[in-house]
Backbone as CSV, one residue per row, in Angstrom:
resi,resn,N_x,N_y,N_z,CA_x,CA_y,CA_z,C_x,C_y,C_z
1,UNK,215.771,156.638,163.046,214.788,156.146,162.125,215.537,156.452,161.105
2,UNK,215.998,155.471,160.060,216.813,155.752,158.911,215.892,156.291,157.838
3,UNK,216.447,157.035,156.985,215.902,157.743,155.953,214.910,156.908,154.880
4,UNK,214.831,155.572,154.434,214.088,154.869,154.215,212.654,154.653,154.897
5,UNK,212.889,154.955,156.179,211.672,154.634,156.816,211.071,156.464,156.787
6,UNK,211.873,157.063,157.005,211.538,158.563,156.624,210.484,158.824,155.609
7,UNK,211.102,158.356,154.460,210.335,158.560,153.149,209.570,157.488,152.900
8,UNK,209.053,156.650,154.169,207.937,155.706,153.910,206.837,156.502,154.835
9,UNK,207.477,156.790,155.704,206.464,157.737,156.522,205.664,158.754,156.438
10,UNK,206.521,159.969,155.277,205.621,160.880,154.509,205.161,160.553,153.266
11,UNK,205.613,159.627,152.989,204.411,159.193,151.618,202.962,158.616,151.764
12,UNK,202.911,157.638,152.973,202.182,157.289,153.794,201.184,158.507,154.517
13,UNK,201.715,159.573,155.033,200.891,160.599,155.733,200.139,161.555,154.288
14,UNK,201.061,161.180,153.326,200.774,162.017,151.916,199.496,161.361,151.579
15,UNK,199.434,160.234,151.135,198.723,159.437,150.913,196.920,159.508,151.646
16,UNK,197.188,159.309,153.331,196.012,159.621,154.376,195.375,161.064,154.258
17,UNK,196.493,161.770,154.155,195.547,163.292,153.691,195.411,163.081,152.456
18,UNK,195.809,162.790,151.459,195.321,163.302,150.191,193.542,161.997,149.823
19,UNK,193.512,161.224,150.667,192.176,160.192,150.876,190.663,160.951,151.388
20,UNK,191.512,161.516,152.950,190.629,162.269,153.212,189.959,163.045,152.676
21,UNK,190.705,163.885,152.082,190.479,165.621,151.867,189.877,165.300,150.499
22,UNK,189.673,164.222,149.516,188.969,163.782,148.305,187.719,163.374,149.176
23,UNK,187.613,162.414,150.314,186.223,161.931,150.773,185.783,163.217,151.493
24,UNK,186.395,164.192,152.030,185.296,165.106,152.796,184.695,166.137,151.419
25,UNK,185.841,166.078,150.563,185.280,167.080,149.423,184.030,166.320,148.812
26,UNK,184.232,165.526,148.659,183.019,164.732,148.123,181.539,164.527,148.615
27,UNK,181.862,164.988,149.762,180.500,164.504,151.026,179.977,165.946,150.690
28,UNK,181.221,167.031,150.694,180.570,168.258,151.049,179.822,168.883,149.701
29,UNK,180.160,168.621,148.465,179.711,168.672,146.884,178.079,167.484,147.153
30,UNK,178.383,166.552,147.528,176.798,166.330,148.007,176.271,166.620,148.137
31,UNK,176.265,167.109,149.810,175.282,167.649,150.484,174.919,169.205,149.595
32,UNK,175.610,169.855,149.227,175.529,171.280,148.335,174.569,170.568,147.262
33,UNK,174.639,169.767,146.715,173.959,169.264,145.329,172.496,168.636,145.244
34,UNK,172.453,168.063,147.229,171.077,167.847,147.294,170.038,168.599,147.368
35,UNK,170.174,170.289,148.193,169.388,170.923,148.664,168.968,171.861,147.465
36,UNK,167.627,171.215,147.056,166.942,171.975,145.727,166.835,173.562,145.494
37,UNK,166.681,174.186,146.833,167.128,175.498,147.533,168.178,176.009,146.265
38,UNK,168.914,175.659,146.762,170.531,175.774,146.433,170.927,175.540,144.734
39,UNK,170.123,174.717,144.566,170.011,173.839,142.524,169.384,175.504,142.379
40,UNK,168.434,175.907,142.251,167.575,177.042,142.094,168.102,178.239,142.009
41,UNK,168.719,178.582,142.912,169.650,179.738,143.423,170.823,179.761,142.574
42,UNK,171.779,178.687,142.100,172.426,178.292,141.428,172.275,179.160,139.896
43,UNK,171.041,178.096,139.231,170.728,178.555,137.988,170.015,180.016,137.828
44,UNK,169.258,180.563,138.848,169.101,181.985,139.180,170.480,183.122,138.467
45,UNK,171.238,182.520,139.460,172.876,183.494,139.126,173.432,183.095,137.925
46,UNK,173.901,181.397,137.140,173.960,181.394,136.341,173.382,182.468,135.167
47,UNK,172.069,182.459,135.247,171.216,182.853,134.102,171.678,184.985,134.269
48,UNK,171.678,184.851,135.474,172.020,186.307,135.457,173.090,186.871,134.891
49,UNK,174.193,186.280,135.531,175.357,186.054,134.666,175.636,186.124,133.054
50,UNK,174.712,185.234,132.375,174.882,184.938,131.154,174.237,186.488,130.252
51,UNK,173.288,187.381,131.391,172.725,188.167,130.640,173.761,189.469,130.834
52,UNK,174.318,189.459,132.037,175.543,190.651,132.441,176.394,190.546,131.334
53,UNK,176.636,188.951,130.500,177.780,189.196,130.050,177.207,189.936,128.362
54,UNK,176.270,189.418,128.259,175.406,189.516,127.044,175.720,191.405,127.045
55,UNK,175.443,192.009,128.122,174.990,193.174,128.227,176.387,194.019,127.810
56,UNK,177.146,193.265,128.331,178.870,194.135,128.313,179.360,194.205,126.742
57,UNK,179.018,192.648,126.198,179.435,192.774,124.909,178.273,193.460,124.212
58,UNK,177.441,194.244,124.476,176.964,195.179,123.765,177.207,196.485,123.611
59,UNK,177.821,196.586,124.992,178.347,197.753,125.861,179.756,198.119,125.014
60,UNK,180.564,196.836,125.011,181.906,197.000,124.181,181.482,197.195,122.781
61,UNK,180.754,196.892,121.945,180.366,197.258,120.564,180.109,198.297,120.330
62,UNK,178.990,199.040,121.134,178.677,200.379,121.149,180.027,201.316,121.496
63,UNK,180.896,201.117,122.492,182.058,201.626,123.114,182.918,201.794,121.544
64,UNK,183.328,200.714,120.942,184.401,200.341,119.769,183.476,201.183,118.903
65,UNK,182.310,201.082,118.422,181.699,201.779,116.961,181.776,203.246,117.649
66,UNK,181.538,203.648,118.500,181.607,204.922,118.510,182.964,205.911,118.609
67,UNK,183.961,204.741,118.887,185.601,205.241,118.763,185.645,205.445,117.541
68,UNK,185.377,204.534,116.347,185.490,204.249,115.100,184.946,205.685,114.053
69,UNK,183.556,205.414,114.644,182.960,206.432,114.173,183.505,207.921,114.291
70,UNK,184.018,208.219,115.596,184.704,209.278,115.784,186.245,209.879,114.659
71,UNK,186.931,208.709,114.991,188.118,208.461,114.082,187.760,208.916,112.922
72,UNK,186.608,208.361,112.059,186.123,208.457,110.855,185.851,209.782,110.230
73,UNK,185.139,210.453,111.352,184.531,211.768,111.059,186.001,212.854,111.671
74,UNK,186.649,212.295,112.338,188.285,213.550,112.176,188.547,213.651,110.757
75,UNK,188.627,212.145,110.037,189.845,211.864,109.409,188.823,212.267,108.156
76,UNK,187.508,212.763,108.134,187.024,213.229,107.161,187.038,214.837,106.951
77,UNK,187.168,215.582,108.575,187.392,216.997,108.370,188.795,217.090,108.147
78,UNK,189.697,216.239,108.234,190.706,216.261,107.743,191.024,216.636,106.271
79,UNK,190.354,215.465,105.787,190.182,215.742,104.119,189.944,216.710,103.689
80,UNK,188.720,217.371,104.140,188.099,218.995,103.768,189.069,219.546,103.366
81,UNK,189.907,219.890,104.202,191.138,220.988,103.893,191.910,221.077,102.665
């Protein structure tokens, strides 16, 4: 087998596998999306993630506010001397 035939064979194999992968992936997505119970569960989980992100944001704000308050109080005590 000469080098040209080998390159053509490799390209053909890669093309065939990419077509098969795309076809399987499309079919798998369609099966998951068609299940109404999965859609409901996905929406519930997305909502839960959104609520958790909001809680984390509030906790981060509280944590940083406490640090700045503590720093400010320490500076006020230093200024008293």
